[in-house]
C-alpha positions in Angstrom: -0.1 -0.1 0.1 1.3 3.4 -0.9 0.7 6.9 0.6 -1.6 7.6 -2.3 -3.8 4.8 -1.3 -7.5 5.9 -0.3 -9.8 4.1 2.0 -13.3 3.1 0.7 -16.4 2.0 2.6 -19.0 0.0 0.7 -22.5 -1.5 1.5 -22.9 -4.8 -0.2 -26.0 -6.9 -0.9 -25.9 -10.8 -1.8 -27.7 -13.8 -2.3 -25.8 -16.3 -0.3 -27.4 -19.3 -2.1 -24.4 -21.4 -3.4 -21.7 -19.5 -1.5 -19.7 -20.9 1.5 -20.5 -17.7 3.4 -18.8 -14.4 3.4 -15.3 -15.5 4.6 -12.5 -16.5 2.1 -11.9 -20.4 2.1 -9.4 -22.3 0.3 -11.8 -25.1 -0.6 -15.0 -23.3 -1.3 -16.3 -20.1 -2.9 -16.9 -17.3 -0.4 -18.4 -13.8 -1.3 -15.2 -12.1 -0.1 -13.2 -13.8 -2.7 -15.7 -12.8 -5.6 -15.5 -9.1 -4.4 -11.6 -9.2 -4.1 -11.3 -10.6 -7.6 -13.4 -7.6 -9.0 -11.3 -5.2 -6.9 -8.2 -6.8 -8.1 -9.2 -6.3 -11.7 -9.7 -2.6 -11.0 -6.6 -2.1 -9.0 -4.2 -4.3 -11.2 -3.1 -5.8 -8.0 -4.5 -7.9 -5.0 -6.9 -6.0 -2.8 -8.1 -7.2 0.6 -11.5 -6.2 1.8 -12.4 -6.5 5.5 -16.0 -7.3 6.3 -18.3 -6.3 9.1 -19.1 -9.8 10.1 -19.0 -13.4 9.0 -22.1 -14.9 7.6 -22.6 -18.6 7.2 -23.0 -20.7 4.0 -26.4 -19.9 2.5 -27.1 -16.7 4.6 -28.0 -13.5 2.6 -27.3 -9.9 3.1 -28.9 -6.6 2.4 -26.6 -4.3 4.1 -23.2 -5.9 4.6 -20.4 -3.4 5.1 -16.8 -3.7 4.0 -13.6 -1.5 3.8 -10.5 -1.7 1.6 -7.8 0.4 0.1 -7.2 1.4 -3.5 -4.3 3.2 -5.2 -6.3 3.9 -8.3 -8.2 7.2 -8.0 -11.7 6.0 -8.6 -14.7 8.3 -7.5 -17.1 6.3 -5.3 -19.8 6.6 -7.8 -17.9 5.2 -10.5 -16.5 2.4 -8.3 -20.2 1.2 -7.7 -20.7 0.8 -11.4 -17.2 -0.5 -12.2 -17.6 -3.3 -9.5 -21.1 -4.2 -10.4 -19.9 -4.6 -13.9 -17.5 -7.3 -12.8 -19.6 -9.1 -10.2 -22.1 -11.9 -10.6 -25.7 -10.8 -10.2 -25.9 -12.5 -7.0 -23.5 -9.8 -5.5 -24.3 -6.0 -5.7 -22.4 -3.0 -4.4 -25.4 -0.8 -3.2 -23.1 2.2 -1.9 -19.5 3.3 -1.8 -17.9 6.3 -0.1 -14.4 7.5 1.0 -13.7 6.2 4.6 -11.8 7.9 7.4 -8.6 6.5 8.3 -9.9 5.2 11.7 -12.9 3.4 10.2 -13.1 -0.3 10.5 -16.0 -2.3 9.1 -16.0 -4.8 12.0 -14.4 -2.9 14.8 -16.4 0.3 14.4 -19.7 -1.3 14.3 -22.1 -0.6 17.1 -24.6 -3.2 16.5 -26.3 -5.2 13.6 -29.8 -6.1 12.6 -30.7 -9.5 11.3 -34.0 -10.4 9.8 -35.4 -14.2 9.5 -38.0 -15.0 7.0 -40.4 -17.9 7.7 -43.5 -19.1 5.5 -46.1 -20.9 7.2 -48.8 -22.7 4.9 -49.4 -26.0 3.5 -47.2 -25.2 0.4 -44.1 -23.1 0.0 -44.2 -21.3 -3.4 -41.2 -22.3 -5.4 -40.0 -18.9 -6.1 -39.8 -18.2 -2.3 -37.9 -21.3 -1.5 -34.2 -19.8 -1.6 -35.2 -16.8 0.9 -37.9 -18.4 3.2 -37.8 -21.2 5.5 -41.0 -23.3 5.4 -43.3 -24.6 8.2 -46.6 -26.2 7.6 -47.7 -26.3 11.2 -49.7 -23.4 12.6 -47.7 -21.1 15.0 -48.7 -19.3 18.1 -47.7 -15.7 17.3 -48.4 -14.4 20.9 -46.3 -17.1 22.5 -43.3 -16.4 20.1 -43.6 -12.7 20.9 -43.5 -13.5 24.7 -40.5 -15.6 24.1 -38.6 -13.1 22.0 -39.0 -10.5 24.7 -37.1 -12.6 27.1 -34.0 -12.5 24.7 -33.8 -8.6 25.1 -31.1 -7.4 27.4 -27.7 -8.5 28.3 -27.3 -12.2 28.8 -24.9 -15.2 28.4 -26.1 -16.8 25.2 -23.9 -20.0 25.6 -27.1 -22.2 25.1 -27.9 -20.4 21.8 -24.6 -20.7 20.0 -22.8 -23.3 18.1 -19.2 -24.2 18.8 -17.1 -22.0 16.3 -14.0 -24.2 16.8 -12.1 -21.2 18.1 -11.7 -19.6 21.7 -14.1 -17.0 22.6 -13.5 -14.3 25.3 -17.1 -14.2 26.3 -20.5 -15.6 25.2 -22.3 -12.4 26.7 -24.1 -10.3 24.2 -26.7 -7.6 24.4 -29.9 -7.9 22.5 -31.5 -4.3 21.9 -34.8 -5.5 20.4 -36.5 -8.7 19.1 -39.8 -8.2 17.1 -42.0 -11.0 15.5 -44.1 -9.7 12.7 -46.9 -11.5 10.6 -48.3 -10.6 7.3 -50.5 -13.3 5.9 -48.4 -16.5 5.6 -45.1 -14.6 6.2 -43.4 -14.3 9.6 -40.4 -12.0 10.0 -38.1 -12.2 13.0 -36.3 -8.9 13.5 -33.4 -8.8 16.0 -31.0 -6.1 16.9 -27.9 -6.4 19.0 -24.4 -5.3 19.7 -23.0 -8.5 18.2 -23.9 -12.1 17.7 -22.2 -15.5 18.4 -21.7 -18.2 15.7 -25.2 -19.4 14.7 -26.9 -17.3 17.6 -29.5 -15.7 15.5 -30.6 -19.0 13.8 -30.7 -20.6 17.1 -32.8 -18.0 18.8 -35.2 -18.0 15.9 -35.3 -22.0 15.9 -36.2 -21.9 19.5 -39.0 -19.4 18.9 -40.4 -21.7 16.3 -40.5 -24.5 18.8 -42.4 -22.2 21.1 -44.7 -21.2 18.2 -45.3 -25.0 17.5 -46.2 -25.6 21.2 -43.1 -27.8 21.9 -41.5 -25.3 24.3 -43.1 -22.5 26.7 -42.2 -18.9 26.3 -40.5 -19.0 29.7 -38.1 -21.7 28.7 -36.0 -18.9 26.9 -35.3 -17.3 30.5 -34.7 -20.6 31.9 -31.9 -21.4 29.4 -30.5 -17.8 29.7 -30.4 -17.8 33.3 -28.9 -21.2 33.7 -26.9 -20.8 30.5 -26.2 -24.7 30.2 -24.1 -25.9 27.2 -26.1 -26.1 24.0 -28.1 -29.3 23.4 -30.4 -30.7 20.7 -33.2 -28.9 22.5 -32.1 -25.8 20.7 -32.7 -26.2 16.9 -30.7 -24.1 14.4 -33.1 -22.7 11.9 -32.1 -23.1 8.2 -29.7 -20.6 6.6 -31.8 -19.7 3.8 -34.1 -17.6 5.9 -31.5 -15.4 7.5 -30.6 -11.9 6.1 -27.9 -9.4 7.5 -30.2 -6.4 7.3 -28.1 -3.4 8.4 -24.8 -2.7 10.4 -25.0 0.4 12.7 -22.0 2.7 13.3 
């Protein structure tokens, strides 16, 4: 990197179907690799993009944030067009701007909003299948809302996280809000927090679905949070395809 390099900040949307997640991997295609290849074409040299978070295989994003440096003097508006012309249709740069030197897509984040989409009916329309999880059983909306309210606040989420195969300083996280909305056959789970553990959102939603089906009581959320036992099969992980990283807050 030279002294002429400029730091950029971009907002990215992607369809995670068929990708191994955001993170670069040696044996699978991650979205980070696809974006870096487009950046390298413009720069004429390798470029590393740093993302606001990791997303799992099959998870989507509407507001993922990344930062990187370029030595080529490309105005942000032109950069959006140039990158999108090189990217597959499943990945789009929505916005670009110059970033301050101290900005870091991950470390500067104050919180994130995830949305999970569930379709409850006898049949799932095929065009919704890549983006909506299907449930044929009726769900108790009031019970799920009551259960979701127990997640709000600062708790130890050990019972609602999968093992990331790496050491964690803490499993304590703060949930700012957790809504469950219904419109016809469509349920949307909207959760905002300061950060999330590996598969935490999908685990929380999976448990709310169990509550909605009547398999668990709403108070069971508080029981697990207060006792924070290690995760068991009692906490199911909702499928990846229904999850979207909606927004990152700075």
